[in-house]
N, C-alpha and C positions, 0 to 999 in steps of 0.2 A: 028424684034420684036416678041415675043410670041404673038400668036392669044389670044385674050381676056385679054390681058395685057396692062393697060395703062402706057403710058410714063409719068414719074413724074419727073420734074426738081427739082433738091437738090439744095437748096440755103444755103450759108454760108457767114457769116460777118467775116471780118478779124479782130479779137480781137486785136493781139498785136503781135509784132516781137521780137524775143529773139535770143540768140547765144546758140549753144550746147557747150560741154567740149570742142571741137576741133576749136570752134570759127565760126562755120558754122551758117550763118544766117537762121533762122526758122520762119515760120509763123503760128500762132495759129488761126485756123478757127472755129468758133463756129456755129452749126447748131441751128435751132429755139427751139429744145428740149435740149438745152444747152450741147449736146455731143460736143466734141472738136476734132479736127484733125490737127496733127501736120505736116506739109510738108515744104521742103527746099523753101525758098524765090524765089529760081530760077525757081521754078514750077509755079509761079504766072504770070500774064501778067505785062509786063514792066509798071513801074509807079503806081503798085498797092499800096494803101494806108490803113491803119488803118481806119475801118469804112466802107471800100467798101463792097459791096455786090458782090458775085461771083456766078455762076450756074456751078455746077459740071455735067459733062458729063462721060459716062462710054462707052467704045467700047471695043469688043473683039479683041485680037491679036493673030490670028491662029498661026502665025509663032514663036512668043515667046512662046506660049503654047506647041507646038511641040518641041521646043528646050528644054524647061524645063523638058518635059515629058521624053524625051532621056537621059537628065542628070541624072535625077532620076533613070531611069532604068540602066545605067551604074553603078552609085553608088551602087545600090543595088545588082547588079551582083559582083561588087568587095568585098562588105561587106558580103554578105550572098551567094554568088555563085548562085543566081536565076536569 
């Protein structure tokens, strides 16, 4: 964690479940300020229900970052010769 930066838990409430055009089950999560985040229901803990409060955490993934940066570099080279 960055020095001087306090860790803050992000809480969301499961507002509802929906299906997208392909039939995938989605969960609509609502923050305290009413912003919404839509995620696949499979990303939630098993047996999550409408009204449950969840804590969101974020963690860096250096391997995924490296892989994506390499992919972007390859695409740029293919498209622009850079």
